[in-house]
N, C-alpha and C positions, 0 to 999 in steps of 0.2 A: 483240186480234185482230191477226194478222200478215197482211201483204199481199206479193204479188210483182208486179213491173212486167213486163208482157209486151206486145209489139207484135202485135196480132191483126188478122185480116182476115176472109176468108170463114168462114162457120160454118153448122152444121146444128143446128136445134132439134128435139129429140124431144119431142113433145107427149103421148106415151103410146102406147096401143095401140087399134086398132079392134076391132070385133066378131069379126073373124077372127084376132085376136092378132097383127096385123101392125103394125109401128111406124108412127106418124104422124109423118113427117119434113117439115120446112120448110127448104129450102136457101136460104141468103142469100149473095149475092155483093156485094162492095163494090168501089168504084173504087180506094180507097187504104186502107192499113192505119191503125190508130189505136192509141195506147198506152193501156193500161188498168192499173189497180191491181186485182188479183183477190185476194179473201180466200182465204188458203191453205186454210182449213178447208172451203172449197167445192170444192176440187180432188178429183176422184175417180180420175183417171188422167192420166198424162202419157207421151207417146211422142215420137219424134223430131220430129214436125211437128204433132201435135194435143194439145190439153189438153181434158179432159172436166171440166166443172163442173156442179154442180147449180144450179138456179135456182128462183125462186118457183113455187108451184103444181105441184110435182113434175115440172118440166121439166128436161131435161138439154141442155146445149149443147156441141157439139164445135167448138172454135175452132181454126183454123189459126193458128200463131204463127211469128214470124220468127227468134227467138233460137236460138242453138245449144243443143241438148239438154244437152250436158255442162256448159255454163255455167249453165243453169237448175238442173240437179241440184246443182252446186257451191254456188250461192246458197242453195238449200234446205238443204243440208248445213251451211253456215256459220250459218244461222239455227236450227240444231238441229231441223230438220224432216225429216231423211232418216235412215233406218236402213240402214246398210251391211251387206252380206253375210250 
């Protein structure tokens, strides 16, 4: 299993959908960021300031991260985990 180190902070947990098919979201705010090792195979999407990962019990978490997007993409590429163009 491969991991990537990211400094994460505020996040939103999606717990699923209610009876009206609306997302059940829990917003979590933290005082200071923390560094995590995230299993790369759990990453579903990455944009310039958010990483979406799956979690136990079919939950998804949208984490804010502090690293530069291009640096993260480069690290994934060097690990053979990025398909270009």
